[in-house]
N, C-alpha and C positions, 0 to 999 in steps of 0.2 A: 569322701571319695574312697572307693575300694579299687586296689590294684589287683587284677586277676591275670595270671599268666595266660598267654595265648593257647597253650596246651589245655589248661583247665576250662577256659572258655569254650574250646571246641568240644571237650568232653561233656560240658553242660548241654550244649546244643544236641548233641549226639544221643545223649541219654534221654532227652526230653522227647526226641523223635522216636527212639526205640521203644520207649515205654508207652507212647501214644496208642490207644485212647485213654489210658490211665494216667493220672498225675504221677510224675517222678519226683524224687526228692533226694538230697544229698547234703554234704557238709563242705564248707570251705575251710582250709587249713593253711596257716602260715606262721611266720616267725614274729609277727607284729600284729596288732589289731586291724590294720588297714591293708595289709598285703596277703594275697591268697595265691601262693603259687600252685596249690594242689586243690582238686575237687575230688571228693569221694563219694561215689553213688552209694545210696543206702536202700534198703527195702522199704517200700511204702506199706506199712502194716494195714493201712485202710484198704489197699487195692481198689481204689476209687478214681472216677473221673472228676470229682468235685472237691476232695479233701485229701489230705495227706497226714501220715504219722511216721516219723523217723523210727525205724526199728531200734529199740533200746540197746540190744546187744551190738548192732552196728555201730551206734553212737559210742558205747563204751570202749569197743575195739579201737575205733578211729581216735578217740580222746586219749586213750593210753598210749598209742603209738605216736601221736603229737607230742604228748608230754615227755616222753622218753627222748625226744629230740629238742626240748625246750621251746616247742611250737605250741599252738593253741588252735582250737576250733574258733573261728571268728565270724562265722555266718552259715546261714542255711539257704538252700536253693531248692525251689520246687517249680513245677510247671502248672500253668492254667491252660487247660486244653481247649476251652470255649470262651474265655473271657480275657479282659484286658490285663497287661502285666502290672496290675495294682493290687496292693494287699486287700484281702476281703475281710469282713468283720471276723471271721473265723481265724484268719492269718493274724490280725491284731490282738485278739484274745489270747492266742497261743504264743505271743512274742516273749522271748526269754528276757530281753532287756535292751537298753539303748546302746550297748557296747557291740551288739552283733549287727551284721549286714543281713539283709533279707532280699535275696535275688529271686527274681520271678521271670520265668520264660513263658511268654504267651505263644501259643500255637493257633490262635484265632484266625490269623491271616496266612497268606501263602508262605512268607518267610517268618521265621521265629523272631520275636522281639524280646530283648532282655532289658530289664530294669532293675535298679537296686534302691533300697530304702533303709532308713533307720526308723525304728518305731520306739517312742518313749511316752509313757503315760497316755497311751491311746492316739498320740500325735504321729501322723505319718510324714516323713520328710525324704523326698527323692534325693538321691545323691549320684554323682557321676561314677561311671565304671571306666577305668583305664585299663585297656587290654595291652599287655606288655609281652 
């Protein structure tokens, strides 16, 4: 399970809607592997409605700021503009490791749908999101 603050959750939804029709992306940051009180939007270097790449400079800036506080990047967020909130083959291939949370916001329907997963050795495991 990943615990996401209400503020971070609202920022995620807002960023997905603001960036539409392109995929948005960003990083989850927290004091422990399963707590994410912060969401940091990043540039999608692909500027695409189908794929995303977190801007490396944004990643480094966020990682350094988190490290200075003893926190860590513990997940990545992106939107699917026209498909289900489920990891694509591209998402699975780009997965960093089983310790990260992969949060996907689908804008396929009228209301955004948010799901989270762990991806390990190509296996996709859905997990609960607790919004606190």
